[in-house]
C-alpha positions in Angstrom: 9.0 -31.3 -5.6 6.5 -29.7 -8.0 6.3 -31.8 -11.2 7.3 -28.8 -13.4 10.3 -27.8 -11.2 13.6 -29.6 -11.8 15.6 -28.9 -8.6 19.0 -29.8 -10.0 18.5 -27.9 -13.2 17.3 -24.8 -11.3 20.2 -24.9 -8.9 22.6 -24.8 -11.9 20.9 -21.7 -13.1 21.4 -19.7 -9.9 23.6 -16.6 -10.5 26.7 -15.7 -8.6 25.1 -12.4 -7.5 23.6 -10.9 -4.3 19.8 -11.1 -3.9 16.9 -12.5 -2.1 15.6 -16.1 -2.4 12.0 -17.2 -1.7 11.1 -20.8 -0.8 7.6 -22.1 -1.7 5.7 -25.2 -0.7 3.5 -27.2 -3.2 0.5 -25.0 -2.5 2.5 -21.9 -3.5 2.7 -20.6 0.1 5.9 -18.8 1.0 7.9 -20.8 3.6 11.0 -18.7 3.9 12.6 -15.5 2.6 16.3 -15.1 2.9 19.1 -12.9 1.7 22.4 -13.9 0.1 25.7 -12.3 -0.9 25.9 -15.1 -3.4 22.6 -16.7 -4.4 24.2 -19.8 -6.0 26.3 -20.7 -2.9 23.5 -19.9 -0.4 20.6 -21.7 -2.0 22.8 -24.8 -2.7 23.4 -25.1 1.0 19.8 -26.0 1.7 19.9 -29.0 -0.6 23.2 -30.5 0.6 22.5 -32.9 3.4 24.1 -31.6 6.5 24.1 -32.8 10.1 23.4 -30.5 13.0 21.3 -27.8 11.2 18.3 -28.6 13.4 15.0 -30.4 12.9 13.1 -27.1 12.1 15.3 -26.3 9.0 15.2 -30.0 8.0 11.4 -29.9 8.1 11.3 -26.7 6.1 13.6 -28.1 3.4 11.4 -31.2 3.2 8.4 -29.0 2.3 10.1 -26.9 -0.4 8.5 -27.5 -3.8 10.2 -24.7 -5.6 12.1 -21.5 -5.1 12.4 -18.1 -6.9 14.8 -15.2 -6.4 15.3 -11.5 -7.0 18.8 -10.3 -8.0 20.0 -7.0 -6.4 23.0 -4.8 -6.8 24.4 -5.2 -3.3 24.1 -7.1 0.0 22.5 -4.1 1.6 19.7 -4.0 -1.0 19.2 -7.7 -0.4 18.9 -7.2 3.3 16.3 -4.4 3.0 14.3 -6.3 0.4 14.4 -9.4 2.6 12.9 -7.3 5.4 10.2 -5.9 3.2 9.2 -9.3 1.8 9.0 -10.9 5.3 6.8 -8.1 6.6 4.5 -8.4 3.6 4.2 -12.2 3.5 4.9 -13.4 7.1 6.6 -16.7 6.1 6.2 -19.5 8.6 9.9 -20.2 9.1 11.2 -16.6 9.3 10.9 -16.6 13.1 13.7 -14.1 13.7 12.3 -11.4 11.4 8.5 -12.0 11.9 8.3 -9.0 14.3 8.1 -5.4 13.1 11.8 -4.9 13.1 12.8 -1.6 11.4 16.1 -0.4 10.1 17.7 2.9 10.9 17.5 6.0 8.7 19.1 9.5 8.8 16.5 12.2 8.9 17.2 15.8 7.8 14.4 18.1 8.9 14.6 20.4 5.9 11.1 21.8 6.6 12.5 23.6 9.7 14.2 27.0 9.5 17.2 25.6 11.4 17.2 21.9 10.2 18.5 19.0 12.3 20.2 15.7 11.4 18.6 12.9 13.4 18.5 9.2 13.9 15.1 7.5 13.3 13.5 4.2 12.5 10.4 5.4 10.8 9.8 7.4 7.6 6.9 9.9 7.6 5.6 12.3 5.0 6.6 15.3 7.2 8.7 17.4 4.8 12.0 15.9 6.0 14.4 14.1 3.8 15.3 10.5 4.7 18.4 8.5 3.9 18.6 4.8 4.3 17.7 2.3 5.5 21.0 1.2 6.8 22.0 -2.1 8.4 24.1 -0.7 11.2 22.6 1.6 13.7 26.0 2.1 15.3 27.4 3.4 12.0 24.4 5.7 11.5 24.9 7.2 15.0 28.7 7.6 14.5 28.1 9.3 11.1 25.5 11.7 12.5 27.9 12.6 15.4 30.6 13.3 12.8 28.3 15.6 10.7 27.4 17.5 13.8 31.0 18.0 14.7 32.1 19.0 11.1 29.1 21.3 10.3 28.1 22.4 13.8 24.5 21.2 13.3 22.1 21.4 16.2 20.4 18.3 17.7 18.2 20.0 20.3 14.4 20.0 20.3 14.0 23.8 20.7 11.4 25.4 18.5 13.4 27.9 16.4 13.3 30.7 15.6 10.5 31.1 18.3 12.8 30.2 21.2 15.9 32.2 20.1 17.4 33.8 23.1 15.4 31.7 25.6 17.6 30.0 28.1 21.4 29.3 27.9 23.2 27.5 25.0 23.8 23.8 25.5 27.0 22.0 26.2 27.5 21.3 22.5 28.0 25.0 21.9 30.5 25.2 24.8 32.7 22.5 23.3 32.5 23.9 19.8 30.2 21.4 18.2 27.2 23.6 17.6 26.9 27.1 16.1 24.2 28.0 18.7 21.3 29.1 16.4 19.3 29.1 19.7 21.2 32.3 20.7 21.1 33.9 17.3 24.8 33.2 16.8 24.2 32.3 13.1 21.8 33.5 10.5 19.4 31.0 8.8 21.3 31.5 5.5 24.7 30.7 7.1 23.2 27.7 9.0 21.6 26.5 5.7 25.0 26.4 4.0 26.3 23.9 6.6 23.1 21.8 6.3 23.6 21.8 2.5 27.1 20.4 3.0 25.7 17.7 5.3 23.0 16.8 2.7 25.6 16.9 -0.1 27.6 14.3 1.9 24.5 12.1 2.4 23.8 12.3 -1.3 27.1 10.6 -2.0 29.7 13.4 -2.2 31.8 12.0 0.7 35.4 12.6 -0.6 35.9 15.8 1.5 34.8 14.0 4.7 36.9 10.9 3.9 39.9 13.2 3.2 39.6 14.8 6.6 39.4 11.4 8.4 42.4 10.1 6.4 44.4 13.1 7.5 43.5 12.6 11.2 44.2 8.9 10.9 47.6 9.6 9.4 48.4 12.2 12.1 47.5 9.9 14.9 49.5 7.1 13.4 52.6 9.3 13.1 52.2 10.4 16.7 52.0 6.6 17.5 48.5 7.1 18.9 47.4 3.8 17.3 44.2 3.6 19.3 43.0 7.0 18.0 44.1 6.0 14.4 42.1 2.8 14.7 39.0 4.9 15.8 39.4 7.2 12.7 39.8 4.1 10.5 36.6 2.6 11.8 34.8 5.9 11.5 35.9 6.1 7.9 34.4 2.6 7.3 31.1 3.6 8.9 31.0 6.7 6.7 31.6 4.6 3.5 28.8 2.2 4.6 26.4 5.1 5.1 26.9 6.6 1.6 26.5 3.2 -0.1 23.4 3.5 -2.4 20.4 1.2 -2.2 17.1 1.3 -4.0 14.7 -0.9 -1.9 12.9 2.0 -0.1 12.0 5.6 -1.0 11.1 8.4 1.3 8.2 9.7 -0.8 6.1 6.7 0.4 4.2 6.4 -3.0 2.8 3.4 -4.7 4.4 2.6 -8.1 5.1 -0.3 -10.4 8.4 -0.7 -12.2 8.3 -2.4 -15.6 11.3 -3.6 -17.7 11.6 -5.9 -20.7 14.1 -8.5 -21.9 14.1 -9.8 -25.5 15.6 -12.8 -27.1 14.3 -13.7 -30.6 10.6 -14.5 -30.4 10.6 -14.6 -26.6 10.3 -11.8 -24.1 9.9 -11.4 -20.4 8.4 -8.4 -18.7 9.5 -7.9 -15.1 7.1 -6.0 -12.8 8.4 -4.7 -9.4 5.7 -3.6 -6.9 6.5 -0.6 -4.7 3.9 0.1 -2.0 4.3 2.9 0.5 7.8 3.5 -0.9 8.9 0.0 -0.2 9.7 -2.7 -2.8 7.6 -5.6 -1.6 7.4 -8.1 -4.5 7.7 -8.8 -8.1 6.1 -10.8 -10.9 7.2 -11.7 -14.4 5.3 -12.6 -17.5 6.5 -14.6 -20.5 5.4 -13.2 -23.9 5.8 -14.3 -27.5 7.0 -11.6 -29.9 5.0 -11.1 -33.1 6.6 -12.3 -36.3 7.1 -8.8 -37.7 8.8 -7.5 -34.6 10.9 -10.7 -34.3 12.2 -10.1 -37.9 13.1 -6.5 -37.1 14.9 -7.6 -33.9 16.9 -10.2 -35.9 18.0 -7.6 -38.5 19.1 -5.3 -35.7 21.0 -8.0 -33.7 24.0 -7.9 -36.0 24.2 -4.1 -35.9 24.0 -4.0 -32.1 27.0 -6.3 -31.9 29.0 -3.4 -33.5 27.3 -0.6 -31.6 27.4 0.0 -27.8 23.9 1.6 -27.6 20.5 0.1 -28.2 19.2 1.1 -31.6 16.0 3.1 -32.2 14.4 0.2 -33.9 14.8 -2.0 -30.8 13.5 0.7 -28.6 10.4 1.0 -30.8 9.8 -2.8 -30.7 10.2 -2.7 -26.9 7.7 0.1 -26.7 5.1 -1.8 -28.8 5.5 -4.9 -26.7 5.4 -3.0 -23.4 2.3 -1.1 -24.6 0.5 -4.4 -25.3 1.5 -5.8 -21.9 0.4 -2.7 -20.0 -3.1 -2.7 -21.7 -3.6 -6.4 -21.0 -2.1 -6.6 -17.5 -3.8 -3.5 -16.0 -7.2 -4.2 -17.7 -7.6 -6.9 -15.0 -5.3 -5.6 -12.2 -7.2 -5.3 -8.9 -5.0 -2.3 -7.9 -3.6 0.6 -10.0 -0.7 2.5 -8.5 -0.2 6.2 -9.0 2.9 5.8 -11.2 4.3 3.3 -13.7 8.0 3.6 -14.3 8.9 2.1 -17.7 12.2 1.1 -19.2 11.3 2.9 -22.5 8.5 5.1 -23.9 5.6 3.0 -25.0 3.3 3.2 -28.0 0.2 5.3 -27.4 1.6 6.4 -24.1 -0.6 9.5 -23.6 -3.7 7.5 -24.5 -2.9 4.6 -22.2 -2.1 7.2 -19.4 -5.6 8.7 -19.8 -7.2 5.2 -19.8 -5.4 4.1 -16.7 -6.3 7.4 -15.0 -10.0 6.8 -15.8 -9.8 3.3 -14.4 -8.1 4.5 -11.2 -10.3 7.5 -10.7 -7.3 9.8 -10.3 -4.2 10.6 -12.3 -1.8 7.8 -13.3 1.6 8.8 -14.5 3.8 6.9 -17.0 7.4 7.9 -16.7 10.7 6.8 -18.2 13.4 7.7 -15.6 16.7 8.7 -17.2 18.9 9.1 -14.1 19.1 8.7 -10.3 17.7 6.1 -8.0 14.6 5.4 -10.1 16.6 4.7 -13.2 18.8 2.3 -11.3 15.7 0.5 -10.0 14.4 0.1 -13.6 17.9 -1.3 -14.6 17.6 -3.8 -11.7 14.2 -4.8 -13.0 15.7 -5.3 -16.5 18.5 -7.4 -15.1 16.0 -9.7 -13.4 14.0 -9.9 -16.6 17.1 -10.8 -18.5 18.0 -13.5 -16.0 14.4 -14.9 -16.0 14.5 -15.0 -19.8 17.9 -16.7 -20.0 17.5 -19.2 -17.1 13.8 -19.6 -16.4 12.4 -19.8 -20.0 11.2 -23.4 -19.8 10.0 -23.1 -16.2 8.0 -20.0 -17.1 6.3 -21.8 -20.0 5.4 -24.7 -17.7 4.2 -22.4 -14.9 1.9 -20.4 -17.3 0.6 -23.6 -18.7 -0.2 -24.8 -15.2 -1.9 -21.5 -14.2 -3.1 -19.2 -17.0 -3.1 -21.9 -19.6 -5.1 -24.2 -17.3 -7.7 -21.4 -16.8 -8.0 -20.9 -20.6 -8.3 -24.7 -21.0 -11.3 -24.7 -18.6 -12.8 -21.7 -20.4 -12.4 -23.6 -23.7 -14.1 -26.8 -22.4 -17.0 -24.7 -21.1 -17.2 -22.6 -24.3 -16.9 -19.2 -22.6 -14.7 -16.3 -23.5 -12.0 -16.2 -20.8 -11.5 -16.9 -17.1 -9.2 -14.7 -15.0 -10.9 -15.0 -11.7 -12.9 -17.9 -10.4 -14.6 -18.6 -7.1 -15.4 -22.0 -5.6 -17.8 -22.7 -2.7 -18.3 -25.5 -0.3 -20.4 -26.3 2.8 -19.2 -28.1 5.9 -21.1 -29.3 9.0 -21.6 -32.2 11.3 -25.2 -33.5 11.1 -26.3 -29.9 10.5 -24.4 -28.5 13.6 -22.1 -25.5 13.2 -22.8 -25.3 9.5 -20.3 -23.1 7.7 -19.6 -22.0 4.1 -16.3 -21.2 2.4 -15.4 -19.2 -0.7 -12.0 -19.5 -2.2 -10.6 -17.5 -5.1 -8.2 -18.3 -7.9 -6.8 -15.6 -10.1 -4.7 -16.4 -13.2 -4.6 -20.0 -12.1 -3.2 -19.3 -8.6 -4.9 -19.2 -5.2 -5.5 -15.7 -3.8 -5.9 -16.3 0.0 -6.4 -12.6 0.7 -9.8 -12.8 -1.0 -11.0 -16.0 0.7 -14.1 -15.6 2.8 -15.8 -17.6 5.6 -19.5 -17.7 6.2 -21.3 -18.8 9.3 -24.7 -20.1 8.2 -27.4 -18.0 9.9 -30.8 -18.9 8.4 -30.6 -22.7 7.9 -31.2 -25.3 10.6 -30.1 -28.9 10.1 -28.0 -30.6 7.4 -29.4 -28.7 4.3 -26.4 -28.1 2.0 -28.6 -26.6 -0.8 -30.2 -24.0 1.4 -26.8 -23.2 3.0 -25.3 -22.7 -0.5 -28.2 -20.4 -1.4 -27.6 -18.3 1.7 -23.8 -18.1 1.1 -24.1 -17.1 -2.5 -26.9 -14.6 -1.8 -24.8 -12.9 0.9 -21.6 -12.9 -1.2 -23.2 -11.5 -4.4 -25.5 -9.0 -2.7 -22.5 -7.7 -0.7 -20.5 -7.4 -3.9 -23.3 -5.6 -5.8 -23.8 -3.1 -3.0 -20.1 -2.5 -2.6 -19.6 -1.9 -6.3 -22.6 0.6 -6.3 -21.2 2.4 -3.3 -17.8 2.8 -5.0 -19.4 4.0 -8.2 -21.3 6.7 -6.3 -18.1 7.8 -4.8 -16.4 7.7 -8.2 -13.9 5.2 -7.1 -12.4 2.2 -9.0 -14.4 -1.0 -8.3 -11.0 -2.8 -7.9 -10.6 -1.0 -4.6 -13.4 -3.2 -3.1 -12.6 -6.7 -2.1 -16.2 -8.0 -2.8 -17.0 -5.7 -5.7 -14.8 -7.8 -8.0 -17.3 -10.4 -9.3 -15.8 -13.7 -10.7 -15.7 -14.7 -14.4 -16.7 -18.2 -13.3 -18.3 -19.8 -10.2 -17.4 -23.4 -9.5 -19.5 -25.5 -7.1 -18.3 -28.6 -5.3 -21.0 -30.9 -6.7 -23.2 -31.4 -9.7 -26.7 -30.6 -10.9 -28.3 -29.6 -7.6 -25.5 -27.3 -6.5 -25.2 -25.7 -9.9 -28.9 -25.0 -10.2 -28.9 -23.3 -6.8 -26.1 -21.0 -7.9 -27.8 -20.2 -11.2 -31.0 -19.4 -9.5 -29.3 -17.0 -7.1 -27.4 -15.3 -10.0 -30.6 -14.9 -12.0 -32.5 -13.5 -9.0 -29.8 -10.9 -8.4 -29.4 -10.0 -12.0 -25.7 -11.0 -12.5 -24.6 -13.0 -15.5 -21.9 -15.3 -14.2 -21.3 -18.8 -15.7 -21.7 -21.6 -13.1 -20.3 -25.1 -13.4 -20.1 -28.1 -11.0 -17.0 -30.2 -10.2 -18.4 -33.7 -10.4 -16.8 -36.6 -8.6 -17.2 -40.4 -9.3 -18.1 -43.1 -6.8 -14.6 -43.1 -5.4 -14.7 -39.4 -4.6 -12.4 -38.5 -7.5 -13.0 -35.6 -9.8 -14.2 -36.8 -13.2 -15.5 -33.8 -15.1 -17.5 -30.5 -15.1 -21.3 -30.1 -15.0 -22.3 -27.1 -17.2 -25.6 -26.1 -18.8 -27.3 -29.3 -17.8 -24.7 -31.6 -19.2 -21.6 -33.3 -17.9 -18.5 -32.3 -19.9 -15.5 -34.7 -19.8 -12.0 -33.3 -19.5 -8.6 -35.0 -20.2 -7.3 -36.2 -16.8 -3.7 -35.6 -17.9 -4.4 -32.0 -18.8 -3.4 -28.9 -16.8 -7.0 -27.8 -16.7 -8.0 -31.0 -15.0 -5.2 -30.7 -12.5 -6.3 -27.1 -11.7 -9.9 -28.3 -11.2 -8.6 -30.8 -8.7 -6.6 -28.1 -6.9 -9.6 -25.8 -6.7 -11.8 -28.6 -5.4 -9.3 -29.7 -2.8 -8.6 -26.1 -1.7 -12.4 -25.3 -1.3 -12.9 -28.5 0.8 -9.8 -27.8 2.9 -10.8 -24.2 3.7 -14.3 -25.2 4.6 -13.2 -28.1 6.8 -10.6 -25.9 8.7 -13.3 -23.2 9.4 -15.8 -25.9 10.6 -13.2 -27.4 12.9 -12.4 -24.1 14.4 -16.1 -23.4 15.0 -16.7 -26.9 16.4 -13.7 -26.4 18.7 -15.0 -23.2 20.1 -18.4 -24.8 20.6 -16.8 -27.6 22.6 -15.0 -25.3 24.8 -18.1 -23.3 25.6 -19.0 -23.7 29.2 -22.5 -24.0 30.8 -21.4 -21.3 33.1 -21.3 -18.9 30.1 -25.1 -19.2 29.9 -25.7 -17.9 33.4 -26.6 -14.2 33.7 -23.9 -12.3 35.6 -21.2 -14.9 35.2 -18.6 -13.5 32.9 -15.1 -14.9 32.0 -13.5 -13.8 35.3 -16.1 -15.5 37.5 -16.3 -18.6 35.3 -12.5 -19.1 35.7 -12.6 -18.3 39.4 -15.4 -21.0 40.0 -13.5 -23.6 38.0 -10.3 -22.9 39.8 -12.0 -23.1 43.2 -14.1 -26.2 42.6 -12.2 -28.0 39.9 -15.2 -29.2 37.8 -18.8 -28.4 36.7 -20.0 -31.3 38.8 -18.5 -29.8 42.0 -20.0 -26.4 41.2 -23.4 -28.0 40.7 -23.2 -29.9 44.0 -22.1 -26.8 46.0 -24.4 -24.8 48.3 -24.9 -21.0 47.7 -22.8 -20.2 50.7 -19.9 -22.2 49.3 -20.2 -20.6 45.9 -20.2 -17.1 47.4 -16.8 -17.7 49.0 -15.1 -18.2 45.6 -13.0 -15.3 44.3 -14.9 -12.6 42.4 -18.2 -14.1 43.6 -20.9 -12.6 45.9 -24.2 -13.8 47.3 -26.3 -12.6 44.3 -24.2 -14.3 41.7 -23.8 -17.4 43.8 -27.6 -17.7 44.1 -27.9 -17.4 40.3 -25.4 -20.2 39.8 -27.2 -22.4 42.3 -30.7 -21.8 40.7 -29.3 -22.5 37.3 -28.2 -26.0 38.3 -31.3 -26.6 40.6 -34.3 -25.4 38.5 -36.7 -27.9 40.2 -36.3 -26.0 43.5 -37.0 -22.7 41.7 -40.1 -24.2 40.0 -41.3 -25.5 43.4 -41.0 -22.2 45.0 -42.8 -20.5 42.2 -45.7 -22.9 42.3 -46.4 -22.4 46.0 
């Protein structure tokens, strides 16, 4: 387990609520994402030794360093959020959900003059209104069938009104389940009234439909037709499951962040939910310390709030000031700005901050405080998660920030530079100069950011020259970054949209004086002012300090900053070694046959299958080679001449 994560204590803090739990290993990678009706019971089961749950699960549990969770309002929301998180993160142990499984939706084609109610598994920006996702495709199909029967809504693919009067009406009209707009049997206005009733039902006004089903169920029961009564009962349950609200996906497909705040004395937690393409895909929370003046105001209001049901104006103003500070600090360094921020309350200088964010993004950013509807409930859910984080995770949050952001600031303090949010580390790997590769790893806010890692195949250096290889890697990386940033500026786009355009606050080299000077020379030549330090090791290959501005700086081995340096060094080395191994493996599997003109993969495989080995191919005569599948006389002669160059030379000399 991670040293700052007390498993038994964290298990005690789990709430008796539905939600999603996320299992991490010691390198912060996500091992598994699961849903739970009751988080406390479900997560506990992983850490109670059980026989018969299989070696795969046992192996996963042995790798868990810590877990986190997101509380939802229902099991359905947990199910949809689980699916979103699995698709976004691709955890190793989520084998059953690692495909592109999608959940069913109900689609109402309101953009058509005669709208339809359809079953679909994909949301598109096509003017239709979508409801869902739902966990039961059977319930969705049954409900759509019921709506068609009740409101005589068409399900055909005819282009109306263009095709009105073309052909005969379908069977649904004959049995009274369609009003036949294809024959002009209903005006668009009359048809729209029925669609409005169907939409009203899907929006949650289901009592009329349930009343109809209850009546039919009772009539069937009194007639002792118990099979029909059971069918109406099941249909009623399907209807109720369809109208259940959930907030994990939205049909508008927009990008937005949801921010909510929980306060307790001088402590605060801001919860950020990330919605991308209309789907909730993740969250983050930050621990804040409330200023003394605001903390005193909150203390004065605490007694009043115990007697009043609503939050006071003073508390809302304090929240607005804290959220305002958080938004300015958080989005000043954020690599991506969404179109919309949904806030729990109005923040201080809201219009000014909105203008600033819009200028950073290059297009309009909206700050909104939803008062009702689905978005308001999503903000409330973010607030509930912030409250739980503040109550149950306070100490862990402090330790985590000390291990990450605090460690970054400690390194910045040792080096005497302003701040470090993003650092990049580089390493070179080769075997006696063969298949030389370089690696770039990225840490942001003290955590690895694998999506920004980069691999470099050394192109201009021959032999085991690490200094020259580092020079090539850094030159390529920084040149690419400068060019990408310039291109984005010319197109009036935010630099954060480019993966290479974000230059680091600090470059860390795996080595000392030589490596640092190489990096400094590259930065100076390219005109970028980035501090460079080396991670120096002792004779036992253990990290001992930092080399910066021509001197070695000691650092407390027990500090979080030192631990972070070790993690960065190990990660850079691991990433370089893995890439080098993959390159070396490909080189070892390279066949001599690949070097022969006209011998592609198909002929190479055919020759190896036919003769069994390169030695047998070498010893074969052209006539024998020509009889192999996919081969002919010309290609056979080329193979023979490749393995018998002396014969070719002799013929040429004569």
